N, C-alpha and C positions, 0 to 999 in steps of 0.2 A: 504494500500500500504506500502510495506517495504522500509524504508529509508536506502540505502546502507551505507551512512556515519554513521548513528546511529548503524548499525550492526557492522561496522568495529570498532567503538569506544567501543562498548560492548565487542568485541573480544579482543581488546587491554587490556581493564581492566581485563578480565578473564585471559589472559595469564600472566599479571603481578602478579595477585594473585596466579596463579599456580607456577610461578617462586619463589615468596616469600615463599610459603609453602614448595616447594622442597628445598629451601635454608635452611629453619629451620630444615627440616628432615636431611639434610646433616650435619648441625652443631651438632644436637643431636647424629647422628651416630658417628661422629668424637670424641665427648666427651666420647662415650661408647667404643671407640677403634675399631669400625667396619669400617675399612678403605674402604673395597669394597663397602659397602652400601653408605658411604659418597661420593665416586667417582661416583657411579651411580646416586645419587640424584643431584650431581653437574652437571652432564651431562644433566639431566632433566631440571635443572635451565637454562642452556645455551640455550637449544632448545626452552623453553618457552619464554625466552627473545628475541630470534631471531624471533619467531612468533609475539610477541608484536611489535617489531621494524617494521616488515613488515606492520602490521596494521596501525601503526603511520605514516609510510612513505606514505601510501595511503591517510590518512587524510591530511597530509601536502601538497601533490601534488594537492589534490582537492581544498584546501583553496587557493593555489597559482594560480588557474585556469589551472592547468595541466590536462593531459589526463589520469585519473586513469584507471585501468583495467576495461573493460566493465563488468557491473553487469548484471545478468540474468534479463529477463523481469519480471516485477512485477506479482504476482499471481492475476488473475482476481478476482473481487468481487464475492463471492459465490452466486449462484442462490438460489431462495427460497427453503427451506428444503423440499425434496420430502418425501413421505411416505416410511417407511422401506421396502426394497426390497432385496431379495437374489441375484439379478443379479449383476455381477461385474460392478463397477462404474469407471470412469476415475481416473487416478492417478494425484494428485495435485503435481506440481513441487516444490522443496524446494525453500525457499527464497534466499538462497545462497548455492553454491556448496560446498561440503565437501572437505577439503584438502586430497589428496591421495599421499602417498609416493610410490616410485618405490619399488617393492619387492626385497629383497636380498636373494639369495639362496647360500648354501655352495658350494664350488668349486668342491666337489666330494662326495663320499659315506663316511658315518661315521660308523666305525666298533664298535662292542661291546667293543673291546679292547682299543678304543680311549676314552671311557668314564671312567675316573678314579673315584674311590670313593672319596667323599668329607666329611671330618670330620665335624660332627655336634657339635655345641657348647652347647649341653644339653645332659642329660641322658634320652634316649627314654623311659626307664622304668617308669619315672615320669609321663608319659602321658598314662599309661595303668591302667585300672581298673581290679579288680578280677571278673571273670564271668565263670561259669561252661560251658564246651563244650556242644553242641547239640548232639542229637543222630545221628548215622550214617544213611545216606540216599543214594539214588542212585547216587547222583551227588554232589560233593563238590562245595560250593558257599559262597560268602560273599557279603553283601550289605552294603554300607556306604552312609550316607546322607551328602550332601554338600550344604550349603546355597548359595543363589544367592546374591553375594556381590557387583557386579558392572555391569554397562553397559559401554562398552569400544569400541573404534575404534582401539585399539591396536591389532596387529596380531603377537603373539610371535613366530609363526612357520615361516612365511615368513618375519619376522624381520621388521615389519612396525609399526610405532607409529600411523600413520593415514592410515588405510586400505580402507577408503571410505564407510564403513558400520559398524553398531553396532553389537557387540557380547555380549552375556551373559557370565559373568565370575563367576565361582563358586569356593568356598573354599578360594580363595586368590585374592587380588587386586594388582594394580601397578606391573603387571607381567613384568619382564625384556624381552626386545625383541631383545637381541643381539644373541640369539640362543645358548648361553653357558649353559651347564648343571651346571657348578659351580655357575653361576649367579642365576640360578633357585633355588639352594639350599641356597646360601648366602642371598638372598633377601626374604627368607621365612617369610610370614606373614599369614600363613594359620589359619583359624578360624573354620574349619569343624571338623568332627570326627577325633580324633587323634592329632589335633592341629599341631605342627611342625613335628610330625612323618611323616606326609603325605604332602609333598610340591608339589604334583602333580598339573598340569594344567588341569582343566576341563572347556571347553568352548563350546558354541553353537551359531548358528546364531540367532540374536535377532528377535523376533516376534513383528510385529507392526499391529495395527488395526486402521482403519480410521472411524471417526465419520461422521455424515451426513453433517457437515459443511466443510468437507474436511481436518480436522486436524488429524494428525497421533499421535498415542500414543504407547509407548513401554510397553509391558507386563512384569510384574515382576513375576518370578516363585514363586509359593507358596511352593513347595517342589521339590527337585531333588535328585534322587537316582542313584548311580553308582554301577553296578553289576560286580562282578568277578565270573565267573563260569568255571567249567572244565568238560571234558568228563569223565564218570565213568570208561572208559577203559584206563585211563591215564597211570597207572602203568604198565599194561600188554603191552601197545603199546609205551613204552618209546622211541623206536627208531624214532618215528615220532613226539611225543609231546615234547615241550620245555617250560621252564619257561619264563615268560616275562622278558626281560633284563632291566638292569638299564638304565634309561634315554630314553626309547623307545618313539619315536614320532609316533603318529597315527592320521590320518585324516579319518573321517567317514562321511557318508551321501552321498548326490547326487551331490553336487557341484564338488567334485573331482573324482567321479565315475559316468559318464554320462550315459553309455549304460547299458540296462538291462542285456545283456549277462555277464557283469562284476559282477552281483549280484548272479549268479547261485549257488555259494557255501554257501549262507547265510543259507537257510533252504529249505526243500522240502514242508513246510507248506505254503498255500496261505496267511496265516495271516502275515508271514514274507516275503512279496513279494518285498521289497526294503530295502535298508540300512537306510532309514529315513521314519517314518510313523507318521501321525497325526490322532487323534481321538477327537470327541466331547463327553464330559461326563457331568453328572449332579449330583446334590446332594451335600453332604458334601465333603470338600477337603480330609478328612481323609479316606473316603471310597466311592469314586465317583461311580456312576452307569452308565450303558449304556444309550444312547438316542436311542429309537427304530427307526430303519430304517436308522440310520446314518452309515457312514463308520466305519468298525470295529465291527459292531453288527450283530446278526442274520446270521452269516456266511459271511457277507460282509467284505472283507479285509480292513484294514486301508488304508489311501491314503497319498501320498506326495503332492497331488494337493490341495492347500488350498482353491481354489474356490469350491471344493466339499463339504467343511464344511459350506459354507455360509447359506444354507437353515436351518441349525441346530444351528447356532451361535447366541444364545440369551443371553441377559445380565444375569450374574450370573452363567452361565454354564462354563465349563472348556475346555481348549485345552490341550491335552497331546501329547508330542513329544517323540518318541522312536528312538534312533540312535544305530545301531549296528556297531561295529568297525571290520575291517578285521582281521581274525585269521591266515591266511596262511602267512608264513614268510620265508624269504630266509635263515634264520639261522645264519646270519653273521652281518647284519647291523641294527643300531638303527635309521638311517635316510638316506635319499637319496637326490640327487640334486633337485628332484621335490617334495620331502617329501611324496611320494606315492609309488614309485617303489619297496621299500623293503618289502611291505605288499600287500596282495591281498585278495579279498573276495572268491576266488576259487583257487583250487590247479592248479599250472602250473609247467612247468619244472624248473623254478627258485624257486617257492614258494612251497617247499615240506615238511615244518615243521608246526606243528599245535600249536598255542599259546592258552592259556586260553581265553575263551569268555569274552569280555568286552562290556557292553552296558550301555546306559545312558537314564534315564526316567525323564522327567520334566513335571510339571503340572502348568498351569497358569489359572487364573480366568478372564473371560471376564468382562469388565467394565459395569456400569449400564446405558449404552446408546446404541441405535441401531447402528449396525455395517454395514458400507457400503462395506468395503474391508478388507481382511486379507492378509498379505504378510510377508516374511522375509525382513528385511531392505536391505539385500544383493540382493534381487530381483530387486531393483530399481537402474537404472542408475543415473548418476550425474544430469541429467535434470529431474528426477522424473518419467521417463517412465519405463515400465517393460522390463527387459531383456528377459523374456519368461513367462511361466506359473508361477504364485505365488507358492512358495515352491520348485521350481527347484534349487534354490541356497542354500537349507538347508544343513548345514554341522556342524561338531563338531570337536574339537581338544582335544586330550588326550596325555599328556606327563607324563611319570611315574617319580615319585619323592619320593617314600617311602624310609625310612631308610632301609638299606640293610638287617639288621637282621629281620625286620618286613616283608619285601617282601619274605624272605626265609621262615618265619613262615607261610605265606599265602599259599605258594606252598606245604609245607610239612604237616602242621596240618589241613589245610582246603581241598585243592585239593586232596592230596594223600590219605587222610582218608575218603573222601566222606561225610564230614559233611556239613550241610546246615544251615546257620544262618544269622541273620540280625543284625543291630545296631553295626557293626564293630567287631563282635565276631571272635577272631582269633583262637578259638577252641583248645587252649592250656592252658585254664584256665584264659586267659586275654582277654581284649577287648579294642578297641580304646576309649579314653576319649574325651568328648567334652571340648573345651577350655573355653566355657561359658555355664553352664548347663541350663540357661534360655534363650539362644539365640533364639531357635525355637519359644518360646512363644512370644518374642518381635517381631520376624520377621512376625508372623501371623497378627500383628497389622498394618503392612505397607499397603499403598494403593495397589491396584491390577495393577495399571499402572501409567505412568508418561508421560507427553507430550514430543514428540520427539524433538521439538525445544528447550525445556529446557535441555534435555540430551545433544544435540549437542552444546549448548551454553557454556557448562562446560569444553570444551577442549577435550582431548582424553579419559577421564574417568569420569564417573558419579557415585559417591559413593552411594550405596543403603543401607549400614548399618546405615548411618546417618538418614534414614527414620524410623528406628525401634524404 
């Protein structure tokens, strides 16, 4: 049985620690002359102290015999462990509800001309390696690898520190959630390919698995790759094709595009039948193989329905998530009041321009215990019940943050020439450099999952780099 007072005491201690860490970061930034960073960390300190005060007030009221806020009913004692079964099992409610901030949206549309360039405090050429270009192929493309750095309840698009569900954060942590492009660049702590060259936000909905005792675990991605591709007819059809603009906000997946008719522009192939798709794979992480009979194999399309994976979800196998982002653009705005309306998966009267294709592929390994249920954390309501079918809330966030000169190189040297390469090859004789050449090796030594209650006890962000 969970003791609500002990939970609040632990919450107070956690928030005080968070405040102290943010205060130290603010002091360090101020000494380095980074005023914007210092102000942001000071704001984090104030918020953490406010949350700690709330928890302390609860304890004081309870000790005085007051009437504290009602706690949720304790979780019933688990019944005897059943044998492994692929059938969906009941969702266990959380011990305490997550805090949820009200979403904040901009007052109107954000035009490309509203996003001014932000001067970087480094020479981007210091973060490039020499590498020969690849041969010309049918389609220009670039693949970049970004490490899974944090599990976070922050939502930088809807400007919430506490969104109510866990996201996977790639490339960078402690992402500002004030919606400002300048904050995005000034707070840059990117650790993926290109280091500070690429301050982009890459996020996805956190995957969780439930063990036979009813405890949830967050999966840690073993690798994640982000694709930039373009149509081979780009140059000839210049009147329709556009470069992706500075600071573009993109939401992908099913959470923000509910109806199948919204997906009609993704692809004519049944393999790409929705903007978010899951598969079960087996074998090594570096070259996983299909699981016969599972979704995505033998002509079977992948699925967004996570219940479809349960019969094949065995310890040591992998779950792969693919998210496509909308390509049709209104040609004028980088964001909209709902963060969706400026882009579309299909051509409409408003969306008449075609952006380069962007997609996100991540792979996580299943833990070494039998799995009762798979879901996105966003699939769960505050009381632990499902909002709908598991997987229905799958989503991804992508906000462009490349150095302007590098973004221009991607369009001209990669897309316009039709060169196809991986590992951040810019096809102009240079490639994005890793900030830490041994980071991937260290990340492979991390556990494949971490208990959900440990993640949520850490405040709004759980650092995954510290596990490496």
